[in-house]
C-alpha positions as CSV (number, residue, x, y, z in Angstrom):
1,M,-17.5,19.5,36.9
2,N,-21.3,19.3,37.0
3,V,-22.9,20.5,33.8
4,E,-26.6,21.2,33.8
5,M,-28.1,19.2,31.0
6,I,-30.7,20.9,28.9
7,E,-33.0,18.5,27.2
8,P,-33.4,19.4,23.5
9,P,-37.0,20.2,22.3
10,V,-38.8,17.0,21.4
11,A,-41.5,17.1,18.7
12,E,-44.5,15.0,19.2
13,P,-43.7,11.5,18.0
14,V,-45.1,10.9,14.6
15,T,-45.8,7.3,13.7
16,A,-46.5,5.9,10.3
17,L,-50.2,5.6,11.3
18,V,-50.4,9.2,12.4
19,I,-48.8,10.3,9.1
20,Q,-51.3,8.3,7.2
21,E,-54.2,9.8,9.2
22,R,-52.9,13.3,8.5
23,A,-52.7,12.5,4.8
24,A,-56.2,11.2,4.8
25,L,-57.4,14.3,6.7
26,A,-55.7,16.6,4.2
27,L,-57.5,15.0,1.3
28,G,-60.8,14.5,3.2
29,S,-60.5,10.8,2.5
30,A,-63.3,9.8,4.8
31,K,-66.1,11.6,2.9
32,V,-64.4,11.6,-0.5
33,R,-64.0,7.8,-0.4
34,V,-67.8,7.4,0.1
35,D,-68.6,9.9,-2.7
36,L,-66.2,8.2,-5.1
37,K,-67.7,4.8,-4.4
38,E,-71.2,6.2,-5.1
39,L,-69.9,7.9,-8.2
40,V,-68.5,4.6,-9.5
41,L,-71.8,2.8,-8.8
42,K,-73.7,5.3,-11.0
43,S,-72.1,3.9,-14.1
44,K,-72.2,0.2,-13.3
45,D,-75.1,-0.4,-15.7
46,V,-73.2,1.1,-18.7
47,L,-72.0,-2.1,-20.3
48,A,-72.2,-1.1,-24.0
49,I,-73.0,1.9,-26.3
50,N,-75.8,1.3,-28.9
51,S,-76.9,4.9,-29.6
52,R,-76.0,8.6,-29.5
53,A,-77.8,9.0,-26.2
54,G,-75.9,6.0,-24.8
55,R,-72.6,7.6,-25.9
56,E,-73.5,10.8,-24.2
57,E,-74.4,9.0,-21.0
58,C,-71.1,7.1,-21.0
59,H,-69.2,10.3,-21.7
60,S,-71.0,12.1,-18.9
61,Y,-70.1,9.4,-16.3
62,A,-66.4,9.4,-17.5
63,M,-66.1,13.2,-17.3
64,A,-67.5,13.0,-13.7
65,L,-64.7,10.5,-12.9
66,V,-62.1,12.7,-14.6
67,R,-63.3,15.7,-12.5
68,A,-63.1,13.7,-9.3
69,R,-59.6,12.5,-10.2
70,T,-58.3,16.0,-11.1
71,A,-59.9,17.4,-7.9
72,I,-58.1,14.8,-5.8
73,K,-54.8,15.6,-7.5
74,A,-55.3,19.3,-7.0
75,T,-56.1,18.9,-3.4
76,S,-53.1,16.6,-3.0
77,K,-50.8,19.1,-4.7
78,D,-52.0,21.9,-2.5
79,A,-51.3,19.7,0.6
80,R,-47.9,18.8,-0.7
81,D,-47.0,22.4,-1.4
82,E,-48.1,23.3,2.1
83,A,-46.0,20.4,3.4
84,T,-43.0,21.6,1.4
85,K,-43.4,25.1,2.8
86,F,-43.7,23.6,6.3
87,S,-40.6,21.5,5.7
88,K,-38.5,24.5,4.5
89,A,-39.7,26.5,7.5
90,L,-38.9,23.6,9.8
91,I,-35.4,23.3,8.4
92,A,-34.8,27.0,8.8
93,E,-36.0,26.9,12.3
94,E,-33.8,23.9,13.0
95,Q,-30.7,25.8,11.7
96,A,-31.6,28.9,13.7
97,L,-31.9,26.8,16.9
98,I,-28.7,24.9,16.2
99,A,-26.8,28.2,15.5
100,I,-27.4,29.2,19.1
101,T,-25.4,26.2,20.5
102,E,-23.2,25.1,17.7
103,P,-20.2,27.5,18.2
104,E,-20.0,26.6,21.9
105,E,-20.4,23.0,21.0
106,Q,-17.5,23.2,18.5
107,R,-15.4,25.2,21.1
108,L,-16.0,22.5,23.8
109,M,-15.4,19.7,21.3
110,A,-12.1,21.3,20.3
111,L,-11.0,21.6,23.9
112,R,-12.0,18.0,24.5
113,D,-10.2,16.7,21.4
114,A,-7.1,18.7,22.3
115,Y,-7.1,17.2,25.8
116,D,-7.7,13.7,24.3
117,A,-4.8,14.2,21.8
118,Q,-2.5,15.4,24.6
119,V,-3.4,12.4,26.7
120,E,-2.8,10.1,23.7
121,R,0.6,11.8,23.0
122,E,1.6,11.3,26.7
123,K,0.4,7.7,26.5
124,E,2.4,7.1,23.3
125,A,5.4,8.8,24.8
126,K,5.2,6.5,27.9
127,A,4.7,3.5,25.6
128,A,7.7,4.5,23.5
129,V,9.8,4.8,26.7
130,E,8.6,1.4,27.8
131,R,9.4,-0.1,24.4
132,A,12.9,1.4,24.4
133,R,13.5,0.1,28.0
134,I,12.4,-3.4,27.0
135,L,14.3,-3.2,23.8
136,A,17.5,-2.2,25.6
137,I,17.1,-5.1,28.0
138,S,16.4,-7.5,25.1
139,E,19.6,-6.3,23.4
140,R,21.6,-6.9,26.5
141,I,20.2,-10.4,26.8
142,A,20.8,-10.9,23.0
143,H,24.4,-9.8,23.6
144,I,24.9,-12.6,26.1
145,K,23.4,-15.1,23.7
146,G,25.5,-13.7,20.9
147,Y,28.6,-15.2,22.5
148,H,27.4,-18.6,21.5
149,A,27.2,-17.6,17.8
150,L,30.7,-16.1,18.1
151,A,32.0,-19.3,19.7
152,L,30.7,-21.3,16.7
153,E,32.8,-19.2,14.4
154,C,36.0,-19.9,16.4
155,R,38.5,-22.5,15.1
156,T,40.2,-23.5,18.3
157,A,39.2,-24.3,21.8
158,D,41.6,-21.6,23.2
159,R,39.7,-18.9,21.2
160,V,36.4,-20.1,22.6
161,Q,37.9,-20.1,26.1
162,V,38.9,-16.4,25.6
163,L,35.3,-15.6,24.7
164,L,33.9,-17.5,27.7
165,D,36.3,-15.7,30.0
166,K,35.3,-12.4,28.6
167,M,31.5,-13.1,29.0
168,T,32.1,-14.4,32.5
169,T,34.1,-11.3,33.4
170,E,31.3,-9.0,32.1
171,W,28.7,-11.0,34.0
172,L,30.6,-11.1,37.3
173,T,31.4,-7.4,37.3
174,Q,27.7,-6.7,37.9
175,D,26.8,-6.4,41.6
176,G,23.3,-7.3,42.9
177,S,21.8,-3.8,42.5
178,A,23.3,-3.2,39.2
179,F,22.1,-6.5,37.9
180,E,18.5,-5.8,39.0
181,D,18.7,-2.3,37.6
182,T,20.0,-3.6,34.3
183,Y,17.6,-6.5,33.7
184,Q,14.7,-5.4,36.0
185,E,11.8,-7.9,35.6
186,F,13.9,-9.9,33.1
187,C,16.5,-10.9,35.6
188,E,15.5,-14.6,35.5
189,E,15.5,-14.6,31.7
190,A,19.0,-12.9,31.7
191,Q,20.3,-15.5,34.2
192,A,18.9,-18.3,32.2
193,A,20.5,-16.9,29.0
194,F,23.9,-16.7,30.7
195,D,23.7,-20.2,32.2
196,E,22.6,-21.7,28.9
197,T,25.2,-19.8,26.8
198,K,27.9,-20.8,29.2
199,L,26.9,-24.4,29.1
200,R,26.9,-24.3,25.3
201,M,30.3,-22.7,25.1
202,V,31.8,-25.3,27.5
203,T,30.4,-28.0,25.2
204,I,31.9,-26.2,22.2
205,I,35.3,-26.0,24.0
206,E,35.2,-29.8,24.6
207,Q,34.3,-30.4,21.0
208,K,37.0,-28.0,19.8
209,R,39.6,-29.7,22.0
210,I,38.8,-33.0,20.3
211,E,39.0,-31.2,16.9
212,D,42.3,-29.5,17.9
213,A,43.8,-32.9,18.9
214,E,42.6,-34.4,15.6
215,R,44.1,-31.5,13.7
216,A,47.3,-31.8,15.7
217,A,47.5,-35.6,14.9
218,V,46.8,-34.9,11.2
219,K,49.4,-32.2,11.2
220,A,52.0,-34.4,12.9
221,A,51.2,-37.2,10.4
222,Q,51.5,-34.7,7.5
223,E,54.8,-33.4,8.9
224,A,56.1,-37.0,9.3
225,T,55.0,-37.8,5.8
226,A,56.6,-34.6,4.5
227,A,59.8,-35.4,6.4
228,R,59.8,-38.9,4.9
229,L,59.2,-37.5,1.5
230,R,62.0,-35.0,2.0
231,E,64.4,-37.9,3.0
232,E,63.3,-39.9,0.0
233,Q,63.7,-36.9,-2.2
234,A,67.2,-36.3,-0.7
235,A,68.1,-40.0,-1.2
236,T,66.7,-39.9,-4.8
237,E,68.7,-36.7,-5.5
238,A,71.8,-38.2,-3.9
239,A,71.4,-41.3,-6.0
240,A,70.8,-39.2,-9.1
241,K,73.9,-37.2,-8.2
242,K,76.0,-40.3,-7.8
243,L,74.7,-41.7,-11.0
244,A,75.5,-38.4,-12.7
245,D,79.0,-38.4,-11.1
246,D,79.6,-42.0,-12.2
247,R,78.4,-41.1,-15.7
248,A,80.7,-38.1,-15.7
249,V,83.7,-40.3,-14.6
250,F,82.8,-42.9,-17.1
251,E,82.5,-40.3,-19.8
252,A,85.8,-38.8,-18.7
253,E,87.4,-42.2,-18.8
254,Q,85.9,-42.8,-22.2
255,A,87.2,-39.5,-23.4
256,A,90.6,-40.2,-22.0
257,F,90.6,-43.6,-23.6
258,R,89.5,-42.2,-26.9
259,A,92.2,-39.5,-26.6
260,T,94.8,-42.2,-25.9
261,Q,93.6,-44.3,-28.8
262,E,93.6,-41.3,-31.1
263,A,97.1,-40.3,-29.8
264,A,98.4,-43.8,-30.4
265,R,96.8,-43.9,-33.8
266,A,98.3,-40.5,-34.6
267,A,101.7,-41.6,-33.3
268,E,101.5,-44.8,-35.3
269,Q,100.4,-42.9,-38.3
270,A,103.2,-40.4,-37.8
271,E,105.6,-43.2,-37.4
272,R,104.3,-44.9,-40.5
273,E,104.5,-41.7,-42.4
274,A,108.0,-41.1,-41.1
275,G,109.0,-44.6,-42.2
276,L,107.5,-44.1,-45.6
277,E,109.3,-40.8,-45.8
278,A,112.6,-42.4,-44.8
279,I,112.1,-45.1,-47.4
280,A,111.2,-42.5,-50.0
281,E,114.2,-40.5,-49.0
282,L,116.4,-43.6,-49.2
283,A,114.9,-44.3,-52.6
284,R,115.6,-40.8,-53.7
285,K,119.2,-41.1,-52.5
286,E,119.7,-44.4,-54.2
287,E,118.2,-43.1,-57.3
288,A,120.5,-40.1,-57.2
289,A,123.5,-42.4,-56.5
290,G,122.5,-44.6,-59.4
291,C,122.3,-41.6,-61.7
292,A,125.7,-40.4,-60.6
293,R,127.2,-43.8,-61.2
294,T,125.6,-44.0,-64.6
295,G,127.0,-40.6,-65.5
296,R,130.5,-41.5,-64.5
297,I,130.3,-44.6,-66.6
298,R,129.1,-42.7,-69.6
299,S,131.8,-40.2,-69.1
300,G,134.5,-43.0,-69.0
301,D,133.1,-44.6,-72.1
302,K,133.6,-41.3,-73.8
303,A,137.1,-41.0,-72.6
């Protein structure tokens, strides 16, 4: 769209020199400067006051200078007031002129800003879509690389092999067009990630197989040791049982021997007591017989 440009009104350029000249013109500086110099020269011979007349002369010259100074200030004040009025009028005219174009300017600026904002929003939306696309591809590549981290967490080579088979299956199920659609300009990076991850996982499988063999050997040694310890424990328990059985037999034999000894002693004691009882009984009988004989004798003596 062609828009006819209207040049704004341009005031006559005012330089610092022009302003100074205008100030000098307002105060009549060209003539006043000469008059002031002449006025100053009139009192150059007044060097001291020695009399009343001298004082009046000095006072007269001083008052002339005072009147010159106040006249200059008054003229300057009038010029400044005029300049102030001109400045206010200039500002008012400026505002009136601007008011003609400002509404249209604001309307056009609003249209422009709205368009720029729309363009920026569309640009940001496209950028967001692009970021999301790249992020999705990055996540898919990271998913491939993630198999390596999962493999490091596996304990056995077989488990790592399962992960490798899964990754390979996922990779091989992509045909050419799907692969290019999936990774787009990052196809080479994706292929490199797959190849590197696969190589790392194969290396891990080899390491894990060595570790598996070492663990199997350690486990076999531990099981052999455990079996030997069980056999030794069984032998120890059998020996302990035999020792306990022998002790039980010995204790039984000792108990039987003691019982036999006690029975023999009891029988001997009973036999001894029976003998003593028999002797006592015989003694009682003999005593009774003796008493009977003695009684018969005594009875015969009486007869």
